[in-house]
MARKEGU-251070 format. One line per 4 residues: number of its first residue (from 1); their letters; for each residue x, y, z of N, C-alpha, C. Coordinates in nm, 2 decimals, decimal comma. Layout:
N
NUM	a	X Y Z X Y Z X Y Z  ...
This chain:
195
1	nddn	0,08 -0,12 0,00 0,00 0,00 0,00 0,09 0,12 0,00  0,03 0,24 0,00 0,10 0,37 -0,01 0,19 0,40 0,11  0,16 0,33 0,23 0,24 0,36 0,35 0,36 0,26 0,36  0,36 0,16 0,28 0,46 0,05 0,29 0,60 0,11 0,25
5	pvka	0,70 0,10 0,33 0,83 0,15 0,29 0,91 0,06 0,20  0,86 -0,06 0,18 0,93 -0,16 0,09 0,90 -0,13 -0,05  1,00 -0,09 -0,13 0,98 -0,06 -0,27 0,97 -0,19 -0,35  1,06 -0,28 -0,32 1,07 -0,41 -0,40 1,15 -0,51 -0,33
9	ivia	1,13 -0,64 -0,36 1,21 -0,75 -0,32 1,27 -0,80 -0,45  1,40 -0,81 -0,46 1,47 -0,85 -0,58 1,56 -0,97 -0,55  1,57 -1,06 -0,65 1,67 -1,17 -0,64 1,74 -1,17 -0,77  1,87 -1,18 -0,76 1,95 -1,18 -0,89 2,05 -1,29 -0,87
13	lsng	2,07 -1,37 -0,97 2,17 -1,48 -0,97 2,30 -1,43 -1,03  2,40 -1,50 -1,00 2,54 -1,46 -1,05 2,55 -1,46 -1,20  2,46 -1,52 -1,27 2,46 -1,52 -1,42 2,38 -1,40 -1,47  2,32 -1,32 -1,38 2,25 -1,20 -1,43 2,10 -1,21 -1,44
17	vesr	2,04 -1,33 -1,42 1,90 -1,35 -1,42 1,84 -1,29 -1,29  1,73 -1,21 -1,31 1,67 -1,14 -1,20 1,52 -1,16 -1,20  1,47 -1,16 -1,08 1,32 -1,15 -1,06 1,30 -1,05 -0,95  1,19 -0,98 -0,97 1,15 -0,88 -0,87 1,00 -0,88 -0,84
21	ypgw	0,97 -0,84 -0,71 0,83 -0,82 -0,68 0,82 -0,69 -0,61  0,72 -0,61 -0,65 0,63 -0,63 -0,76 0,71 -0,63 -0,90  0,65 -0,70 -1,00 0,71 -0,70 -1,13 0,71 -0,57 -1,19  0,81 -0,55 -1,28 0,82 -0,42 -1,35 0,87 -0,44 -1,49
25	dslp	0,80 -0,40 -1,59 0,84 -0,42 -1,72 0,91 -0,30 -1,79  0,95 -0,21 -1,71 1,01 -0,09 -1,77 1,17 -0,09 -1,77  1,23 -0,20 -1,74 1,37 -0,21 -1,73 1,43 -0,19 -1,87  1,54 -0,13 -1,88 1,61 -0,11 -2,02 1,66 -0,25 -2,06
29	ddyd	1,67 -0,27 -2,19 1,72 -0,39 -2,25 1,85 -0,44 -2,20  1,94 -0,34 -2,17 2,08 -0,38 -2,12 2,09 -0,38 -1,97  1,98 -0,39 -1,90 1,98 -0,39 -1,76 2,05 -0,52 -1,70  2,15 -0,49 -1,61 2,22 -0,60 -1,55 2,22 -0,58 -1,40
33	prvh	2,15 -0,66 -1,32 2,14 -0,64 -1,18 2,27 -0,64 -1,11  2,37 -0,71 -1,16 2,50 -0,73 -1,09 2,58 -0,60 -1,08  2,55 -0,50 -1,15 2,62 -0,37 -1,14 2,56 -0,28 -1,04  2,45 -0,31 -0,98 2,38 -0,22 -0,89 2,43 -0,24 -0,74
37	pwfk	2,42 -0,13 -0,67 2,47 -0,13 -0,53 2,41 -0,24 -0,44  2,28 -0,27 -0,46 2,22 -0,37 -0,37 2,28 -0,51 -0,40  2,32 -0,54 -0,52 2,38 -0,67 -0,55 2,53 -0,67 -0,50  2,61 -0,57 -0,53 2,75 -0,56 -0,49 2,76 -0,57 -0,34
41	lalg	2,67 -0,52 -0,27 2,67 -0,51 -0,12 2,69 -0,64 -0,05  2,64 -0,75 -0,11 2,64 -0,88 -0,05 2,75 -0,97 -0,11  2,82 -0,93 -0,20 2,92 -1,01 -0,27 3,03 -1,05 -0,16  3,05 -1,18 -0,15 3,16 -1,23 -0,06 3,12 -1,23 0,09
45	khap	3,00 -1,19 0,12 2,95 -1,18 0,26 2,88 -1,30 0,29  2,85 -1,32 0,42 2,78 -1,44 0,47 2,67 -1,40 0,57  2,63 -1,28 0,57 2,52 -1,23 0,66 2,45 -1,12 0,59  2,33 -1,08 0,64 2,26 -0,97 0,59 2,34 -0,84 0,59
49	qwgd	2,33 -0,76 0,49 2,41 -0,64 0,48 2,32 -0,52 0,46  2,33 -0,42 0,55 2,26 -0,29 0,52 2,35 -0,20 0,44  2,30 -0,14 0,34 2,38 -0,05 0,26 2,34 0,09 0,28  2,43 0,18 0,22 2,40 0,32 0,23 2,29 0,35 0,12
53	pyts	2,21 0,45 0,15 2,11 0,49 0,05 2,18 0,54 -0,08  2,12 0,52 -0,19 2,17 0,57 -0,32 2,05 0,60 -0,41  2,08 0,69 -0,50 1,97 0,72 -0,60 1,97 0,62 -0,71  1,86 0,55 -0,73 1,85 0,45 -0,83 1,87 0,51 -0,97
57	gith	1,96 0,44 -1,05 1,97 0,49 -1,19 1,85 0,45 -1,28  1,77 0,37 -1,23 1,65 0,33 -1,30 1,53 0,41 -1,27  1,50 0,43 -1,14 1,37 0,50 -1,10 1,40 0,64 -1,05  1,53 0,68 -1,03 1,58 0,81 -0,99 1,52 0,85 -0,86
61	tlel	1,49 0,75 -0,77 1,45 0,77 -0,64 1,55 0,71 -0,54  1,54 0,75 -0,42 1,64 0,71 -0,31 1,60 0,56 -0,27  1,69 0,47 -0,27 1,67 0,34 -0,22 1,77 0,30 -0,11  1,72 0,23 -0,01 1,80 0,18 0,10 1,80 0,03 0,09
65	plsv	1,91 -0,04 0,06 1,91 -0,18 0,04 1,94 -0,26 0,17  1,88 -0,37 0,19 1,91 -0,47 0,29 1,93 -0,60 0,20  2,05 -0,64 0,19 2,09 -0,75 0,10 2,14 -0,87 0,17  2,10 -0,99 0,12 2,15 -1,12 0,18 2,21 -1,20 0,07
69	pvyd	2,33 -1,26 0,09 2,39 -1,34 -0,01 2,32 -1,48 -0,01  2,32 -1,54 -0,13 2,26 -1,67 -0,15 2,38 -1,77 -0,19  2,39 -1,88 -0,12 2,50 -1,98 -0,15 2,43 -2,11 -0,20  2,50 -2,18 -0,29 2,45 -2,31 -0,33 2,51 -2,42 -0,23
73	ekge	2,47 -2,54 -0,26 2,51 -2,65 -0,18 2,66 -2,68 -0,17  2,74 -2,62 -0,27 2,88 -2,64 -0,27 2,95 -2,52 -0,19  2,87 -2,43 -0,14 2,93 -2,32 -0,07 2,97 -2,20 -0,16  2,93 -2,21 -0,28 2,96 -2,10 -0,38 2,85 -2,00 -0,38
77	qsgv	2,88 -1,87 -0,39 2,77 -1,77 -0,39 2,71 -1,78 -0,53  2,57 -1,79 -0,52 2,50 -1,80 -0,65 2,41 -1,68 -0,68  2,41 -1,59 -0,58 2,32 -1,47 -0,61 2,30 -1,38 -0,48  2,21 -1,29 -0,50 2,18 -1,20 -0,39 2,03 -1,18 -0,39
81	vsml	1,97 -1,17 -0,27 1,83 -1,13 -0,25 1,84 -1,00 -0,17  1,76 -0,90 -0,22 1,76 -0,77 -0,15 1,62 -0,71 -0,13  1,60 -0,65 -0,02 1,48 -0,57 0,00 1,52 -0,42 -0,02  1,45 -0,36 -0,11 1,48 -0,22 -0,13 1,38 -0,13 -0,06
85	lmpa	1,42 -0,05 0,03 1,33 0,03 0,11 1,34 0,18 0,06  1,23 0,25 0,09 1,23 0,39 0,06 1,24 0,47 0,19  1,36 0,53 0,21 1,38 0,60 0,34 1,27 0,71 0,37  1,22 0,78 0,27 1,12 0,88 0,30 0,99 0,82 0,36
89	rmvq	0,95 0,70 0,30 0,83 0,63 0,35 0,86 0,57 0,49  0,98 0,53 0,51 1,02 0,48 0,64 0,99 0,58 0,75  1,03 0,70 0,72 1,01 0,81 0,82 0,86 0,84 0,83  0,80 0,86 0,71 0,66 0,89 0,71 0,57 0,79 0,79
93	tlla	0,61 0,66 0,77 0,53 0,55 0,83 0,57 0,53 0,98  0,69 0,53 1,01 0,74 0,49 1,14 0,75 0,60 1,24  0,77 0,72 1,20 0,79 0,83 1,30 0,67 0,92 1,30  0,57 0,88 1,38 0,45 0,96 1,39 0,48 1,08 1,48
97	idgv	0,47 1,20 1,43 0,49 1,32 1,52 0,37 1,40 1,54  0,26 1,37 1,47 0,14 1,45 1,48 0,09 1,44 1,63  0,07 1,56 1,68 0,01 1,56 1,82 0,12 1,56 1,93  0,25 1,54 1,89 0,35 1,54 1,99 0,39 1,69 2,02
101	kgvr	0,37 1,72 2,15 0,38 1,86 2,19 0,52 1,92 2,15  0,51 2,03 2,07 0,63 2,11 2,04 0,71 2,06 1,92  0,70 1,93 1,88 0,78 1,87 1,78 0,74 1,92 1,64  0,83 1,99 1,57 0,80 2,04 1,44 0,85 1,96 1,32
105	gvyl	0,95 1,87 1,34 1,00 1,79 1,24 1,09 1,67 1,29  1,10 1,57 1,21 1,19 1,46 1,24 1,27 1,43 1,11  1,40 1,41 1,13 1,49 1,39 1,02 1,57 1,26 1,04  1,58 1,18 0,93 1,67 1,07 0,93 1,80 1,11 0,86
109	ldad	1,91 1,10 0,93 2,04 1,14 0,88 2,13 1,02 0,86  2,21 1,02 0,75 2,30 0,91 0,73 2,43 0,94 0,81  2,53 0,85 0,80 2,65 0,87 0,88 2,73 0,99 0,85  2,71 1,05 0,73 2,77 1,18 0,70 2,70 1,30 0,74
113	gdii	2,58 1,28 0,80 2,49 1,39 0,83 2,40 1,45 0,72  2,39 1,37 0,61 2,30 1,41 0,51 2,16 1,36 0,54  2,07 1,44 0,50 1,93 1,41 0,52 1,88 1,30 0,42  1,84 1,19 0,48 1,79 1,08 0,39 1,64 1,10 0,37
117	askg	1,57 1,14 0,48 1,43 1,15 0,47 1,38 1,25 0,59  1,27 1,30 0,57 1,22 1,39 0,68 1,07 1,39 0,69  1,02 1,43 0,80 0,87 1,45 0,82 0,85 1,58 0,90  0,76 1,66 0,85 0,74 1,79 0,91 0,82 1,89 0,83
121	hvfv	0,80 2,02 0,86 0,87 2,13 0,79 0,94 2,22 0,89  1,07 2,22 0,89 1,14 2,30 0,98 1,23 2,41 0,91  1,29 2,37 0,80 1,37 2,47 0,72 1,35 2,44 0,58  1,39 2,53 0,50 1,37 2,52 0,35 1,48 2,43 0,29
125	rrqe	1,44 2,33 0,22 1,54 2,24 0,16 1,57 2,29 0,02  1,69 2,26 -0,03 1,73 2,30 -0,16 1,64 2,25 -0,26  1,62 2,32 -0,37 1,53 2,27 -0,48 1,62 2,20 -0,58  1,59 2,08 -0,61 1,66 2,01 -0,71 1,57 1,97 -0,83
129	apdt	1,62 1,91 -0,93 1,54 1,86 -1,04 1,43 1,77 -0,98  1,31 1,78 -1,03 1,20 1,71 -0,97 1,21 1,56 -0,98  1,29 1,51 -1,07 1,30 1,36 -1,08 1,42 1,30 -1,01  1,49 1,38 -0,93 1,61 1,33 -0,86 1,59 1,36 -0,71
133	evaq	1,67 1,29 -0,63 1,67 1,31 -0,49 1,82 1,33 -0,45  1,86 1,44 -0,42 2,00 1,47 -0,39 2,02 1,50 -0,24  2,12 1,44 -0,18 2,14 1,45 -0,04 2,18 1,59 0,00  2,12 1,64 0,11 2,15 1,77 0,16 2,19 1,76 0,31
137	pfpv	2,30 1,82 0,34 2,34 1,81 0,48 2,25 1,87 0,58  2,23 1,82 0,70 2,15 1,89 0,80 2,22 2,02 0,83  2,14 2,13 0,84 2,20 2,26 0,83 2,26 2,32 0,96  2,30 2,23 1,05 2,36 2,28 1,18 2,50 2,21 1,20
141	pafl	2,61 2,26 1,14 2,74 2,19 1,14 2,78 2,16 1,28  2,76 2,25 1,38 2,81 2,22 1,52 2,74 2,09 1,57  2,61 2,08 1,54 2,53 1,97 1,59 2,58 1,84 1,52  2,61 1,85 1,39 2,66 1,73 1,32 2,80 1,69 1,37
145	qrlk	2,88 1,78 1,41 3,01 1,75 1,47 2,99 1,68 1,60  2,90 1,72 1,68 2,87 1,64 1,80 2,83 1,50 1,77  2,74 1,48 1,67 2,69 1,35 1,64 2,81 1,26 1,60  2,90 1,32 1,51 3,01 1,24 1,46 3,11 1,20 1,57
149	sgqn	3,11 1,28 1,68 3,20 1,25 1,79 3,14 1,16 1,89  3,02 1,11 1,86 2,95 1,01 1,94 2,86 1,07 2,05  2,84 1,20 2,04 2,75 1,26 2,14 2,61 1,27 2,09  2,51 1,22 2,17 2,37 1,24 2,14 2,32 1,34 2,24
153	gvfe	2,19 1,35 2,24 2,13 1,44 2,34 2,07 1,57 2,28  2,05 1,66 2,37 1,98 1,79 2,34 2,08 1,90 2,30  2,04 1,97 2,20 2,12 2,08 2,14 2,03 2,20 2,11  2,06 2,32 2,16 1,98 2,43 2,13 2,04 2,52 2,02
157	tdld	1,96 2,57 1,93 2,01 2,65 1,82 1,90 2,73 1,75  1,92 2,80 1,64 1,82 2,86 1,56 1,82 2,79 1,43  1,70 2,77 1,38 1,68 2,71 1,24 1,59 2,81 1,17  1,64 2,86 1,06 1,57 2,96 0,98 1,51 3,07 1,07
161	gqps	1,59 3,12 1,17 1,55 3,23 1,25 1,46 3,19 1,37  1,43 3,06 1,38 1,34 3,02 1,49 1,42 2,94 1,60  1,40 2,97 1,73 1,47 2,90 1,83 1,42 2,75 1,82  1,52 2,66 1,83 1,49 2,52 1,81 1,57 2,44 1,91
165	vlea	1,51 2,33 1,95 1,58 2,23 2,03 1,59 2,10 1,95  1,71 2,05 1,93 1,74 1,93 1,86 1,77 1,81 1,95  1,72 1,70 1,92 1,75 1,58 2,00 1,77 1,47 1,90  1,88 1,39 1,93 1,92 1,29 1,83 1,93 1,16 1,91
169	deia	1,91 1,05 1,83 1,93 0,92 1,88 1,99 0,84 1,76  2,10 0,76 1,80 2,17 0,69 1,70 2,10 0,56 1,66  2,11 0,52 1,53 2,06 0,39 1,48 2,18 0,31 1,45  2,21 0,22 1,55 2,33 0,13 1,53 2,28 0,01 1,44
173	plgw	2,36 -0,05 1,37 2,51 -0,03 1,35 2,54 0,07 1,23  2,44 0,13 1,18 2,46 0,21 1,05 2,53 0,35 1,08  2,53 0,39 1,20 2,58 0,52 1,23 2,49 0,64 1,19  2,37 0,60 1,17 2,26 0,70 1,13 2,20 0,76 1,26
177	hvva	2,13 0,87 1,24 2,06 0,93 1,35 1,92 0,97 1,31  1,83 0,96 1,41 1,70 1,02 1,40 1,71 1,15 1,48  1,67 1,26 1,42 1,68 1,39 1,49 1,54 1,45 1,49  1,50 1,48 1,61 1,37 1,55 1,63 1,40 1,70 1,65
181	vadp	1,32 1,79 1,59 1,34 1,93 1,60 1,21 1,98 1,67  1,23 2,05 1,78 1,11 2,10 1,86 1,12 2,25 1,89  1,01 2,31 1,91 1,00 2,45 1,95 1,01 2,46 2,10  1,12 2,52 2,15 1,14 2,52 2,30 1,02 2,59 2,37
185	relf	0,96 2,69 2,30 0,85 2,76 2,37 0,74 2,67 2,40  0,71 2,57 2,31 0,61 2,47 2,33 0,66 2,36 2,42  0,78 2,32 2,39 0,83 2,20 2,46 0,85 2,22 2,61  0,89 2,34 2,65 0,92 2,37 2,79 0,81 2,46 2,85
189	kaap	0,70 2,46 2,79 0,59 2,54 2,85 0,56 2,48 2,99  0,54 2,57 3,09 0,51 2,52 3,22 0,38 2,44 3,23  0,39 2,34 3,30 0,26 2,26 3,32 0,17 2,34 3,41  0,04 2,32 3,39 -0,06 2,39 3,47 -0,04 2,35 3,62
193	aae	-0,05 2,45 3,71 -0,04 2,42 3,85 -0,15 2,33 3,90  -0,11 2,25 3,99 -0,21 2,15 4,05 -0,30 2,23 4,15  -0,43 2,20 4,15 -0,52 2,27 4,23 -0,53 2,20 4,37
């Protein structure tokens, strides 16, 4: 359905034969699954592998692969199975912020501090070509530096001229972060006095 963050399940054999669900008949004639990041991710591995998000050369949308190597009875790798996720849908589906007091937005950042997906509107994102998704760094360098040094927690700053409180939580083992942006005026509003 429209809320499902799974874009496709694909299986490709080492000889280049591929099957995908849901089926798609718009692949170019020279399509070779073995050259795509989701396939290369699991080559020579023996466990599920999370990959970095990348812009698909076929659909021009951001994909996040979770790939598993497939081995035959002789112990030789015969292919790869991958689940391709859509980070934007992951955020939209999994991070419900509606009705959370003071929270204006939630961002999913990769290990470099680039925005993979977001929910809510806190600052103006760069305008890119409508059929591409280009990574944009989260616009608070001091906050990103804290995250890269292993510090999570609360950080106060201004975003687009508005006072903001940032809170981050790491997603291990990817080195990614979920960052919530809140309005401190709402977040720290005094509770009503008890009668």
